[in-house]
C-alpha positions in Angstrom: -17.6 -8.6 7.4 -17.1 -5.1 8.6 -17.0 -2.2 6.2 -13.6 -0.9 6.9 -14.4 2.5 5.5 -17.3 2.8 8.0 -15.4 1.6 11.1 -11.9 3.0 10.5 -10.5 6.2 9.4 -7.0 6.9 8.1 -5.6 7.2 11.6 -3.2 9.7 13.1 -1.7 11.0 9.8 0.1 14.0 11.4 1.6 11.7 14.0 2.7 9.2 11.4 0.6 6.2 12.6 -2.2 5.2 10.2 -4.7 2.4 9.8 -4.0 -0.1 7.0 -6.2 -2.9 5.9 -4.4 -5.9 4.3 -5.6 -7.1 0.9 -2.8 -9.2 -0.4 -0.3 -11.2 1.7 3.4 -11.0 0.8 4.3 -13.7 -1.7 0.8 -14.1 -3.2 0.0 -13.8 -6.9 -3.7 -13.3 -6.2 -4.8 -9.7 -6.8 -7.3 -9.3 -4.0 -9.0 -5.9 -3.8 -11.5 -4.3 -1.5 -14.8 -3.8 -3.2 -16.1 -0.6 -1.7 -19.6 -1.0 -3.1 -20.1 -4.5 -1.6 -17.9 -3.9 1.5 -16.0 -7.1 1.0 -12.8 -8.5 -0.6 -12.8 -9.7 -4.2 -10.3 -11.7 -6.3 -9.8 -9.3 -9.2 -7.3 -11.6 -11.0 -4.5 -14.1 -10.7 -1.1 -12.6 -11.7 1.7 -14.7 -13.1 3.6 -16.3 -10.2 6.7 -14.5 -11.3 5.1 -11.3 -10.2 3.9 -12.3 -6.7 3.9 -9.4 -4.3 7.2 -8.6 -2.7 5.5 -7.4 0.5 2.0 -7.2 2.0 -0.3 -4.9 0.1 -3.3 -3.0 1.5 -5.2 0.2 1.6 -5.8 3.2 4.0 -9.5 3.6 4.9 -11.4 6.7 4.1 -8.9 7.8 1.4 -9.1 8.0 -2.4 -6.0 8.2 -4.6 -6.2 10.0 -8.0 -7.1 6.6 -9.6 -10.4 6.5 -7.7 -9.4 3.7 -5.4 -8.5 3.8 -1.7 -4.8 4.9 -1.3 -2.5 1.8 -1.4 -0.1 0.8 1.3 3.0 -1.5 1.0 3.5 -3.2 4.4 7.0 -4.4 5.2 7.1 -7.4 7.6 9.2 -10.6 7.7 6.0 -12.8 7.6 2.9 -12.5 5.3 -0.1 -10.9 6.9 -3.6 -12.3 6.4 -6.2 -10.7 4.1 -8.8 -8.9 6.0 -6.9 -7.8 9.1 -6.0 -4.2 9.9 -3.0 -2.8 11.6 -1.7 0.4 13.1 1.2 1.2 10.8 4.1 3.6 11.0 4.6 5.7 7.8 8.1 5.5 6.3 7.6 7.1 2.9 5.9 6.9 -0.4 6.6 5.3 -3.7 5.4 7.6 -6.5 3.8 5.4 -9.1 1.9 5.8 -12.4 -0.2 2.9 -13.7 -1.6 3.2 -17.2 -1.3 7.0 -17.1 -3.0 7.3 -13.7 -1.3 8.3 -10.4 -1.4 5.3 -8.1 1.0 6.1 -5.3 1.9 3.6 -2.6 2.5 4.5 1.0 5.3 2.5 2.6 4.7 1.4 6.2 5.8 -1.1 8.9 3.8 -2.2 11.9 3.7 0.6 14.5 4.6 -1.9 17.3 7.3 -4.3 16.0 9.0 -5.8 19.0 10.7 -8.4 16.8 12.8 -5.7 15.3 12.8 -3.3 18.2 10.9 -0.8 16.2 14.1 -0.2 14.2 12.4 1.0 11.0 11.7 4.7 11.2 12.4 5.9 7.6 12.9 4.5 4.1 16.7 4.5 4.8 16.2 2.0 7.6 14.7 -0.6 5.2 17.0 -3.0 3.3 18.2 -1.5 0.1 17.4 -4.7 -1.7 13.8 -4.5 -0.6 13.5 -1.0 -2.2 15.1 -2.4 -5.4 12.6 -5.3 -5.4 9.7 -2.9 -5.0 10.9 -0.8 -7.9 11.5 -3.8 -10.2 8.2 -5.4 -9.3 6.1 -2.3 -9.9 7.9 -1.4 -13.1 7.4 -4.8 -14.6 4.4 -6.7 -13.1 2.2 -5.9 -16.1 4.9 -6.6 -18.7 3.3 -9.9 -19.9 0.0 -8.2 -20.6 0.6 -4.5 -21.2 4.4 -3.8 -21.2 5.5 -0.3 -20.4 2.3 0.8 -18.7 3.7 1.1 -15.2 6.4 3.4 -13.9 7.9 4.0 -10.5 8.8 7.7 -10.4 10.8 7.6 -7.2 10.8 7.0 -3.4 10.1 9.9 -1.0 10.2 10.4 2.7 7.7 10.7 5.5 6.6 14.3 4.9 5.8 13.6 1.3 3.9 10.5 2.3 1.8 12.4 4.8 1.0 15.0 2.2 -0.2 12.3 -0.2 -2.4 10.8 2.5 -3.9 14.2 3.4 -4.7 14.9 -0.2 -6.4 11.5 -0.5 -8.4 12.2 2.7 -9.7 15.4 1.0 -10.8 13.4 -2.1 -12.6 11.0 0.2 -14.6 13.7 1.9 -15.4 15.4 -1.4 -16.7 12.2 -3.1 
């Protein structure tokens, strides 16, 4: 398997089209994570089925969030994407998130070339309001059965804030 952090970078952050590697397909309760040291995917844990991911979940190569992991991405598509693929993704915004006291922001993206929807999604406002509510509910509660109250969605912000978060995470990557 290719080491995504070696063959890909974050993409064209200024232009709003980034590279995203899929870890978890939408609807899965398997917490699959990229293991940077081994350059492969690893099943970290199995979550309760009630907390299956509401969308595809992945990471942006050559970035580090404040929690020490690659910066996360939430990928909105109608169909689940397969673990281990990457896509060019259009940045729509960021979900500011705290997990167990650590910043763990999530960049919200869609495929950059979505002919099924006529590339209709260009900002958070274009996404279904119910989807945003589902994201907020999921991430506020997905650890409730183990460690209630340890996660908090702090809000949803637009493209400029998302790009700033990505740029900061690129800086952390180069400084590591």
